[in-house]
C-alpha positions as CSV (number, residue, x, y, z in Angstrom):
1,M,7.9,-4.3,8.3
2,L,6.5,-6.4,11.0
3,G,3.4,-4.5,11.1
4,F,3.1,-4.8,7.3
5,E,3.4,-8.5,7.5
6,K,0.9,-8.5,10.3
7,W,-1.6,-6.4,8.3
8,C,-1.3,-8.8,5.3
9,K,-2.2,-11.9,7.2
10,Q,-5.2,-10.2,8.7
11,N,-6.3,-9.6,5.3
12,K,-5.7,-13.2,4.1
13,G,-2.3,-12.5,2.4
14,E,1.2,-13.2,3.3
15,Y,4.3,-11.3,2.5
16,L,7.3,-13.3,1.9
17,Y,10.6,-11.7,0.9
18,D,13.2,-14.1,-0.8
19,K,16.8,-12.3,0.2
20,E,18.8,-14.8,-1.7
21,N,16.8,-13.9,-5.1
22,S,16.1,-10.2,-4.2
23,C,12.4,-10.8,-5.0
24,Q,9.1,-10.7,-3.1
25,K,6.9,-13.7,-3.0
26,G,3.8,-14.8,-1.1
27,T,0.1,-14.1,-1.7
28,F,-1.5,-10.4,-1.9
29,P,-3.8,-9.5,1.0
30,E,-7.5,-9.4,-0.2
31,I,-8.4,-5.7,-0.2
32,E,-11.4,-4.5,-2.2
33,I,-9.7,-1.4,-3.4
34,F,-7.4,-3.7,-5.5
35,N,-9.5,-5.7,-7.9
36,E,-7.5,-5.3,-11.1
37,E,-3.8,-6.2,-11.4
38,I,-1.4,-5.2,-8.5
39,C,1.8,-5.5,-7.4
40,W,3.8,-5.4,-4.0
41,C,4.7,-1.8,-4.7
42,D,0.9,-0.8,-4.7
43,I,0.0,-2.7,-1.8
44,M,3.0,-1.3,0.5
45,T,2.0,2.3,-0.6
46,Y,-1.6,1.6,0.4
47,Y,-0.4,0.3,3.9
48,L,1.9,3.2,4.4
49,L,-0.7,5.9,3.4
50,H,-4.0,4.5,4.6
51,I,-3.2,2.2,7.3
52,A,0.0,3.3,8.8
53,N,-0.8,7.0,8.7
54,Y,2.5,7.8,6.9
55,Q,2.7,10.7,4.3
56,Y,4.4,11.0,0.8
57,H,7.6,13.2,1.2
58,S,9.5,12.7,-1.8
59,S,11.2,10.8,-4.6
60,I,14.7,9.7,-4.6
61,H,16.3,10.6,-8.0
62,P,17.3,9.2,-10.3
63,Y,14.2,7.3,-9.4
64,K,15.0,4.5,-6.9
65,G,11.9,4.7,-4.6
66,E,9.9,6.9,-2.5
67,V,10.3,8.6,0.9
68,Y,7.3,8.5,3.3
69,I,7.5,10.4,6.9
70,K,5.2,10.1,9.9
71,D,5.0,13.1,12.0
C-alpha cells in the first residue's frame, strides 16, 4: 500500500482509508486514461497491472475480490 499511496501523491492524488467507517477517501490521482467516472478499484487495478507489474490471477468466489500475483 505504501507504493500505491506514494504513486497517488506523485500524480496529484491522495489515498486515505477510513478504517473506522470502512471506506476509501481522498482525491483520485490525475491519470489521463481516467477521464470519465472512476472508482478506487479502477485506480488500484491500473496501478497493480501497469505500474507495479502484477498479473491478474483469479477472482475469489463468490465474488469478493481479485487476486493478483507478481513473478
